[in-house]
C-alpha positions as CSV (number, residue, x, y, z in Angstrom):
1,M,190.6,231.5,248.5
2,K,189.4,230.7,251.9
3,N,186.3,232.9,251.5
4,K,185.5,231.2,248.3
5,L,185.5,227.7,249.9
6,I,183.2,228.9,252.8
7,L,180.7,230.2,250.4
8,F,180.7,227.3,248.4
9,S,180.4,224.9,251.2
10,A,177.0,227.0,252.8
11,G,175.6,226.9,249.2
12,A,175.9,223.3,248.9
13,V,174.5,222.9,252.6
14,M,171.3,224.9,251.7
15,L,170.8,223.1,248.3
16,T,170.9,219.9,250.4
17,A,168.3,221.3,252.7
18,C,165.8,222.4,250.1
19,K,165.8,219.3,248.7
20,K,165.0,217.5,251.7
21,E,162.1,220.1,252.4
22,A,160.3,219.9,249.3
23,P,156.6,219.0,249.6
24,K,155.5,215.6,248.7
25,Q,152.5,215.0,246.5
26,D,149.3,214.4,248.5
27,G,147.6,211.0,247.8
28,P,143.5,210.3,247.5
29,K,141.7,211.6,250.3
30,P,138.5,209.8,251.7
31,F,134.9,211.6,251.1
32,P,131.6,210.3,251.9
33,V,129.9,208.7,249.2
34,V,126.1,207.9,248.9
35,S,124.1,206.3,245.9
36,V,121.5,208.3,244.3
37,E,117.8,207.2,244.9
38,N,114.3,207.3,243.8
39,K,112.0,208.4,246.9
40,N,108.4,209.6,247.3
41,I,108.8,213.1,249.2
42,V,106.2,215.2,250.6
43,G,107.2,218.8,251.2
44,Y,105.2,221.9,252.3
45,D,104.9,225.3,251.1
46,T,104.4,227.5,254.2
47,Y,102.2,230.9,254.4
48,P,101.8,233.0,257.7
49,A,98.1,233.0,258.8
50,T,96.2,234.8,261.2
51,I,93.4,232.9,263.0
52,E,89.5,234.2,263.6
53,G,86.5,232.3,265.0
54,R,83.7,231.2,262.7
55,I,81.7,234.1,263.7
56,N,82.9,237.3,265.8
57,N,80.1,239.3,267.0
58,D,80.6,242.6,268.8
59,V,78.1,243.3,271.7
60,R,76.5,246.7,272.1
61,A,74.0,248.3,274.3
62,K,70.8,249.1,272.5
63,I,69.8,251.8,275.0
64,Q,71.9,254.3,276.9
65,G,72.8,253.8,280.5
66,Y,75.1,252.9,283.5
67,I,76.7,249.4,283.8
68,T,75.3,248.2,287.3
69,Q,76.8,244.4,286.7
70,V,79.0,242.6,284.7
71,L,77.8,238.9,284.8
72,V,80.5,237.2,282.9
73,D,84.2,237.1,282.7
74,E,86.9,237.1,280.0
75,G,87.3,233.6,278.2
76,Q,84.1,232.3,279.7
77,F,81.9,230.2,277.3
78,V,78.3,231.7,277.3
79,T,75.2,230.3,275.3
80,K,72.8,232.6,273.2
81,G,70.6,234.7,275.1
82,Q,72.7,234.5,278.6
83,P,72.7,237.7,280.3
84,L,76.1,239.4,280.1
85,F,75.6,243.0,281.7
86,R,72.5,245.0,283.4
87,L,72.3,248.5,282.9
88,E,70.6,251.1,285.5
89,T,66.9,251.2,285.0
90,N,65.5,253.6,287.7
91,T,64.3,256.2,285.0
92,L,62.7,253.5,282.8
93,N,60.7,252.0,285.6
94,E,59.4,255.7,286.3
95,T,58.5,255.9,282.8
96,A,56.9,252.4,282.5
97,A,54.8,253.3,285.7
98,A,53.7,256.6,283.9
99,S,52.7,254.7,280.7
100,K,51.0,252.1,282.5
101,A,48.9,254.9,284.2
102,G,48.3,256.5,280.7
103,I,46.5,252.9,279.7
104,T,44.3,253.0,282.6
105,A,43.4,256.5,281.8
106,A,42.8,255.5,278.2
107,E,40.7,253.0,279.2
108,S,38.4,255.2,281.4
109,N,38.1,257.5,278.6
110,I,36.9,254.6,276.2
111,A,34.5,253.7,279.0
112,A,32.9,257.3,278.9
113,A,33.1,257.8,275.3
114,Q,31.1,254.3,274.9
115,A,28.6,255.6,277.3
116,Q,28.1,258.6,275.1
117,V,27.7,256.7,272.0
118,N,25.1,254.5,273.9
119,A,23.2,257.4,275.0
120,A,23.4,259.2,271.7
121,M,22.1,255.9,270.1
122,V,19.0,255.7,272.6
123,E,18.0,259.3,271.7
124,V,18.0,258.4,268.0
125,N,16.3,255.2,268.3
126,K,13.5,257.3,270.6
127,L,12.9,259.9,268.0
128,K,12.9,258.1,264.8
129,P,9.3,256.6,265.3
130,L,8.4,260.2,266.7
131,V,9.2,261.7,263.2
132,Q,7.7,258.8,261.5
133,K,4.4,259.7,262.9
134,N,5.1,263.4,262.3
135,I,4.8,264.0,266.0
136,I,8.3,265.9,265.8
137,S,10.3,267.6,263.3
138,N,13.0,265.7,261.6
139,V,15.4,268.5,262.6
140,Q,15.3,267.0,266.1
141,L,16.3,263.6,264.7
142,Q,19.1,265.0,262.5
143,T,20.3,266.8,265.6
144,A,20.4,263.5,267.6
145,Q,22.1,261.7,264.9
146,A,24.8,264.2,264.8
147,N,25.4,264.0,268.4
148,L,25.6,260.2,267.9
149,V,28.3,260.5,265.1
150,R,30.3,262.9,267.4
151,A,30.0,260.5,270.3
152,Q,31.3,257.9,268.1
153,A,34.4,259.7,266.7
154,G,35.0,260.4,270.4
155,L,35.0,256.7,270.9
156,Q,37.6,256.1,268.0
157,Q,39.7,258.8,269.2
158,A,39.8,257.2,272.9
159,A,40.4,254.0,271.3
160,A,43.5,255.2,269.3
161,A,44.6,257.0,272.5
162,K,44.6,253.5,274.2
163,K,46.5,252.2,271.0
164,Q,49.4,255.0,271.7
165,A,49.5,254.5,275.5
166,V,49.9,250.8,275.0
167,A,52.5,251.2,272.3
168,T,54.6,253.7,274.6
169,Y,54.1,251.2,277.3
170,K,55.6,248.4,275.2
171,G,58.6,250.5,274.0
172,V,59.5,251.4,277.6
173,E,59.2,247.5,278.5
174,A,61.6,246.9,275.8
175,N,63.9,249.4,276.9
176,I,63.9,247.7,280.3
177,D,64.4,244.4,278.9
178,Y,67.2,245.8,276.8
179,S,69.0,246.9,280.0
180,V,69.8,243.5,280.2
181,I,72.3,242.8,277.6
182,R,72.3,239.1,276.3
183,A,74.5,237.2,274.4
184,P,73.7,237.2,270.7
185,I,75.4,234.0,269.8
186,S,77.1,231.0,271.6
187,G,80.8,231.5,272.0
188,V,83.6,232.7,274.2
189,I,83.6,236.0,275.7
190,G,86.7,238.3,274.7
191,K,88.2,241.3,276.3
192,L,85.9,243.3,278.9
193,P,87.2,247.0,278.5
194,L,84.1,248.4,280.4
195,K,83.6,248.0,283.8
196,V,80.6,248.7,286.5
197,G,79.9,252.4,286.5
198,S,80.7,252.9,282.8
199,L,78.3,254.7,280.8
200,V,77.5,253.1,277.6
201,G,75.0,253.4,274.6
202,P,74.3,252.4,271.0
203,T,76.6,255.0,269.5
204,D,79.7,253.7,271.2
205,Q,82.5,253.0,269.0
206,T,84.1,250.6,271.5
207,P,82.0,247.3,272.0
208,L,81.2,246.0,275.4
209,T,83.0,242.8,274.3
210,T,83.4,240.3,271.6
211,I,81.9,236.9,271.3
212,S,83.5,234.3,269.1
213,D,82.1,231.5,268.1
214,T,85.1,229.0,268.0
215,S,83.6,225.7,267.3
216,E,85.3,226.1,263.8
217,I,88.1,228.6,263.2
218,F,89.0,230.2,260.0
219,A,92.8,230.8,259.2
220,Y,93.4,233.6,256.4
221,F,96.7,233.3,254.6
222,S,98.0,235.2,251.4
223,M,99.6,234.5,248.2
224,N,101.2,237.1,245.8
225,E,100.2,237.2,242.5
226,K,102.5,235.2,240.8
227,S,102.3,232.3,243.5
228,Y,98.6,232.5,243.0
229,F,98.8,232.0,239.2
230,D,101.3,228.9,239.8
231,F,98.8,227.6,242.1
232,L,96.0,227.7,239.7
233,E,98.1,226.0,236.7
234,K,99.0,223.1,239.1
235,S,95.7,222.7,240.8
236,K,93.0,220.2,239.1
237,G,89.9,221.5,237.9
238,A,88.2,223.6,234.9
239,N,87.6,226.6,237.1
240,V,88.3,227.8,240.5
241,P,85.7,226.3,242.5
242,E,86.7,222.9,240.9
243,K,90.2,223.5,241.7
244,I,89.2,224.5,245.4
245,K,87.2,221.4,245.7
246,N,90.1,219.2,244.6
247,L,93.0,220.7,246.9
248,P,94.5,218.4,249.3
249,M,93.9,218.9,253.2
250,V,96.5,221.3,254.9
251,E,98.4,221.5,258.2
252,L,98.4,224.4,260.6
253,Q,101.8,225.1,262.4
254,L,101.1,226.7,265.7
255,A,103.3,229.7,267.3
256,N,105.2,227.2,269.3
257,G,106.2,224.9,266.2
258,S,103.7,222.2,267.1
259,I,101.3,220.8,264.3
260,Y,97.6,221.4,265.1
261,P,96.1,217.8,265.4
262,E,93.2,218.7,262.9
263,K,93.8,219.3,259.3
264,G,92.0,221.9,257.7
265,R,90.5,222.5,254.3
266,I,90.5,225.5,252.0
267,E,87.1,226.6,251.4
268,A,87.3,229.9,249.9
269,I,89.5,232.5,247.9
270,T,88.9,236.0,247.5
271,G,87.8,237.0,244.2
272,S,90.0,240.1,243.7
273,I,93.8,240.9,244.4
274,D,94.4,243.5,247.1
275,Q,95.9,246.6,245.2
276,T,97.7,247.7,248.5
277,T,99.5,244.3,249.0
278,G,99.4,242.7,245.6
279,T,98.0,239.5,247.3
280,I,95.0,237.3,247.5
281,Q,93.7,236.0,250.3
282,F,92.7,232.3,251.2
283,R,90.2,231.0,253.8
284,V,91.0,227.7,255.6
285,V,88.5,226.1,258.1
286,F,89.5,223.9,261.0
287,K,87.4,222.2,263.6
288,N,88.1,223.4,267.2
289,S,86.2,220.7,269.2
290,Q,88.7,221.0,271.9
291,K,88.7,224.7,271.9
292,L,92.4,224.8,271.8
293,L,92.6,227.7,269.0
294,S,91.4,231.4,269.9
295,N,90.2,234.2,268.1
296,G,93.4,236.3,267.3
297,N,95.8,233.3,267.3
298,S,98.5,233.3,264.7
299,G,100.2,230.1,262.8
300,T,101.4,229.0,259.7
301,I,99.6,227.0,256.8
302,R,101.6,224.3,255.4
303,F,100.3,223.5,251.9
304,P,101.5,219.8,251.0
305,K,103.1,219.3,247.8
306,Y,104.1,215.4,246.5
307,F,106.6,214.3,244.6
308,D,106.5,210.6,243.5
309,N,109.4,208.5,242.5
310,V,111.9,211.6,242.5
311,L,115.7,211.5,242.3
312,V,117.0,212.5,245.6
313,V,120.5,213.5,247.0
314,P,121.7,215.1,250.0
315,E,121.6,218.9,249.8
316,S,125.4,219.1,251.1
317,A,126.4,216.8,247.9
318,T,125.2,220.0,245.5
319,Y,127.2,222.9,245.0
320,E,126.5,226.1,242.7
321,Q,128.7,228.2,240.3
322,Q,127.1,231.0,238.3
323,G,123.7,229.8,238.9
324,I,124.4,226.2,237.6
325,V,124.2,223.5,240.3
326,Y,126.6,220.6,240.1
327,V,127.3,217.4,242.2
328,Y,130.6,215.4,242.2
329,K,129.8,211.9,240.6
330,V,132.5,209.2,241.5
331,D,133.7,207.2,238.4
332,K,136.6,204.8,239.0
333,D,137.6,206.6,242.2
334,T,137.8,209.9,240.5
335,A,135.5,213.1,241.3
336,K,133.7,214.1,237.9
337,N,131.3,217.2,238.2
338,V,128.2,217.0,236.6
339,V,125.2,219.7,236.1
340,V,122.1,218.7,237.8
341,D,118.4,220.3,237.4
342,V,117.2,220.6,240.8
343,I,113.2,220.5,241.3
344,D,113.0,221.4,244.8
345,R,114.9,221.3,248.2
346,I,113.1,219.5,251.0
347,D,114.3,218.4,254.6
348,N,118.0,218.7,253.7
349,M,117.4,216.9,250.5
350,A,117.9,218.0,246.7
351,L,115.3,216.7,244.5
352,L,116.5,216.5,240.9
353,K,115.1,216.1,237.5
354,S,118.2,215.2,235.6
355,G,121.8,214.9,235.7
356,V,122.4,211.7,237.3
357,K,120.8,208.2,237.5
358,K,119.7,206.0,240.4
359,G,122.3,204.0,241.8
360,E,125.2,206.4,240.8
361,K,127.7,207.1,243.4
362,I,128.1,211.0,244.3
363,I,130.3,212.8,247.1
364,A,127.9,213.5,249.7
365,A,129.9,216.5,251.4
366,G,132.9,218.3,251.5
367,T,132.5,219.4,248.0
368,G,134.3,222.7,248.7
369,N,137.5,220.6,249.0
370,I,137.4,218.9,245.4
371,K,138.4,219.9,242.1
372,P,137.2,217.9,238.9
373,G,139.5,214.8,238.3
374,T,140.6,214.6,242.0
375,A,141.3,211.1,243.2
376,V,139.2,210.1,246.4
377,I,139.0,206.9,248.4
378,P,135.0,206.4,248.5
379,K,133.5,205.9,251.8
380,P,129.9,204.5,251.6
381,I,127.3,206.2,253.9
382,S,123.5,206.1,254.5
383,M,122.0,209.0,252.8
384,D,119.1,208.9,255.7
385,S,121.8,209.2,258.4
386,L,123.3,211.9,256.7
387,V,120.2,214.2,256.0
388,Q,118.6,213.4,259.6
389,S,122.1,214.6,261.2
390,V,121.8,218.0,259.6
391,K,119.7,220.0,262.5
392,P,118.4,223.4,261.8
393,K,119.8,225.9,264.0
394,F,117.6,228.8,265.3
């Protein structure tokens, strides 16, 4: 009897304790709330880009020879015609002297041949009246005339020999001039892989250097086939040239993240899809008066896209389930989830086509802690302060 009383008392104590520890129902919790707004938004599609000078000209030797002087340095700006390299010319100078002597010899031969022509002409003129008077036979005159023809042929040969000698000399002079390698265009000197003492020639695979005209630069970027056709559909114009003409100016983001101060214009699109990559290439031209950009730089093209008077909510206000995007609208201090049609996401904002209206209140953040029908305490905040407080992490 005593044991039963003890057990009954213990059970009563435990029952009382359980009643005291039963959890209480939680009340409404505060959540940040913003009003749906209409805004004019500018976003950007981005594409990796490679940068090249407007003209990139490989410099090569026109003759074979050893480099004796390198007259420029890498990164130096040069003007068209400026000497860049000098090649060894000892053999060429000897050949030029021999060619010049050949011209002198040819001139002497011409003088001798001319003298023979003159003598043969005198002989013919002397014999003609004698033949007319039948003092001598016609055979002597014919012989003299044949000698004149031979002398004239010799003079022609001597003149041709002089022309050949002059051509040879000019060719050697040209080669001597080619021994001074000059800048074919004005621009910036690239890498100088060959030094003094290197043997170079016109068939070398490696150029002496590359000169880049960077007064303007070209930025090349590519789109895949789908993006390209989407781009054509959205662009104004009846054909591709008109669409290119109507395109907005684009920006260039440099490798350090800064935006290049000059805006560029898309001026050309390649006419075919690259079968290897499945992309089509665009060319953008940028002014480069300050020479900030160099051949070989990289960057990112920022192609603007404009949204006028579009519905905007913080991106943190949206959540997704099974491919459908929702936001929580606040109706009489109660969270109610609604489906929204997202057009784009830009700068921590979701741009909406439908689902909510301007001025309606929505939960701005913390949607993972809410269920439909949850009672909330709205805490109004500024949308701008919310979206600007979200910083990208790198």
